[in-house]
N, C-alpha and C positions, 0 to 999 in steps of 0.2 A: 503491499499499499504506499509506503513510503516513496518507494521508486517512482509509483504513478505519481504522487502530490510534484518529486522534482520534476518529470519529465513535463506534465501539465504547466507549472510554473515558467518552467523555461520557453516550452513553444509561446505562452502569453508575453513571455516577455523579448522573443522576437518578434512576434507579430505587430506589438505595439511601437518596437524599433524601424520596422520596414515601415508601417502606417505613418510614422511620423517622418519619417527619409522621403516615402513617395506621395508627400499629401499633393505637390502641387504647387502652382502660384496662388496666390491671394487674387480676390475678384480685381478685375483689372478699374482703378479711378478712372471715370469720366463724367465729362456734362456735354449735356447735351442741349440747346435752346431751347423752350416750350415754346417759344414764341415766332420760330421761323420756320418755314414752310421750305424745307428742303429739296421740293419739287424744283424749285425756280433756280435754284446751284446747280449749272447745266456746267461750268467751264469754271476751270483753275487753275490757278498759276503755283505752284511749289520752289517755295525761296529755297537759298541755301540753307542748311541745316545747321546751325552752333556748333559747335565740336567740341565737348569738354573732355573728352577722354584721351587717353596718351597715344592715340592710335593715327597718325596724321592723314589719311585718307577716310577715315570714316566717316566723315560730314558727307561727302560727295558718293558713297558707298548707300549710305544709307539713303540718301534722293533720292537713287536712283531706282533703288526699292520699291517707295513708299510712289513712287510716281508707277511703277510698273502695276504695284498692289491699287494704287485706286484705277486705273484705266482697265484690270482684270472686275473688279468690282462692277465695272458698269455704271457705277453711279455717275460720273461726270468725266467730262474731256480735262486733258491735261497740257497748256500752254508745252512749248520744246524748251528745255531748259536755256538755252543757247537765247532765247528770244526775252526771256525771262531777266538775266545776268543784263541786256542790253537796255532794256525798260530801265534797271537799277541805276546804270552808270548814266544815261542820258538824261534821269531824274534826280539825279548826283544825291543818291542814296551811299550815305556811306558806309550805316550799320544795318544790314537787315535782322540782327538778332531780335531788335527792338524797333520798332516799325512804329510812328504815331499814328493818330487816325487819319489825318491828312495824305500822309505818306501812304496808307493802304488804300484811301481813296484812290488815289492820282496813277498808284499802279493799277486798279482795279479798270481805270480808265484807260490807261497806253494799254493795257494787255484785252482787253474786251473780257474780263473774267470778274463773275460773283463772289466768287474765294478765294483768299491767299491762305496758303498752308506754310506756316511756319513750324520751328523746334528748335530741339536741340537734342544731341545725341550724350548721354551721363556716362555711360558705360559701353565698352567696344573691344574685345580684348577675352584675352582668356583668364580665367582667376585660379589660384590654386585652390585646389579643393581634396584635401588627404594627399596623397600621393600622387595624384593625375591635374593635369591642368585642363580646368574646363572652359567653356565660351559662355562669356557674359556679356548679354546686351540689354541696355535700358535707354527708352526713347519717348520723348516729351514731343505730341504733337499739337497742333491750334487750328483752328481755321476762323477768319476773320471774313465777315461781310463787307465788301468792298462797297457797296451802298452807306451802311453806317460808320463802319471800322470795329463794330463789335465782333466779341471773342462770339464765338458760336457752335464751336465744339474743341473739345479739349480732352488729351488723354495721356496717359501714362501708360508706360508698358513695360514689363522687366522678363529676362527671360533667363536661363542658365545658373552657374554656379555649381552644377553635377548636382545628383542625387543622391540619396543613400547606397545605390549600388555603386556608383561611380565612387564617390568617396571610401569605402568601405571594402568594397570587392575589385576596382580596378574596373568596371563596365566602361566599355568607350562610350559616350555621349554624343548629340548632334556635332556637328561641324559648325564654326563660327558663320560659317553662308548660311547656313539652315536655319541657325539660332535666329538670324537676324530675320530672315523671310518670315517665320515665324513670327518673331515680336511683331513685324510691320501689319502682318496679315491680323495678328487678334487686336490693333488697335482701328484698322481699319474698320473690321466686324462690328466694332463698335457705332459704327456709324450707318452699318447695313439691318442689323439687329433694330436700330432705331424706327 
């Protein structure tokens, strides 16, 4: 009987560790404005994303994934990045990470878009998790209405850091590219689920 009790306790303990390690990400924090009819947002521009990570190319890599996923969602058309960059230059906008209401409206008129997508990359790379490096990506995105300059959508999405199996048993995790795609896809999904 004593052996049976020990086995039971060991099984319960292992199960708890597995559940804690495999619990997944917390619910995505996001905001979608209630007083905006998103069916009127047909064309958007994606600004250069502010890169707060240590990876030099992360901003442009993630910008391209955001554009691709917005197009794949079927929600909007996206202006070519070169046109966005040219409009920013023509309007003498120095800092695209903190646009004023007037700059948002000016960009909207210049690019003929209803929405401007801005954001930042907080984490992009590999974190040491146990004995194995694991991809870790955190992105924050927001969309501003070019008619009013108001933020109508905002989301922060994070994925990575390695799970229980990766940390303790060396199981391979996703690549950085796969993790990046999943993070952006889940962020965009907050618009499609609305």
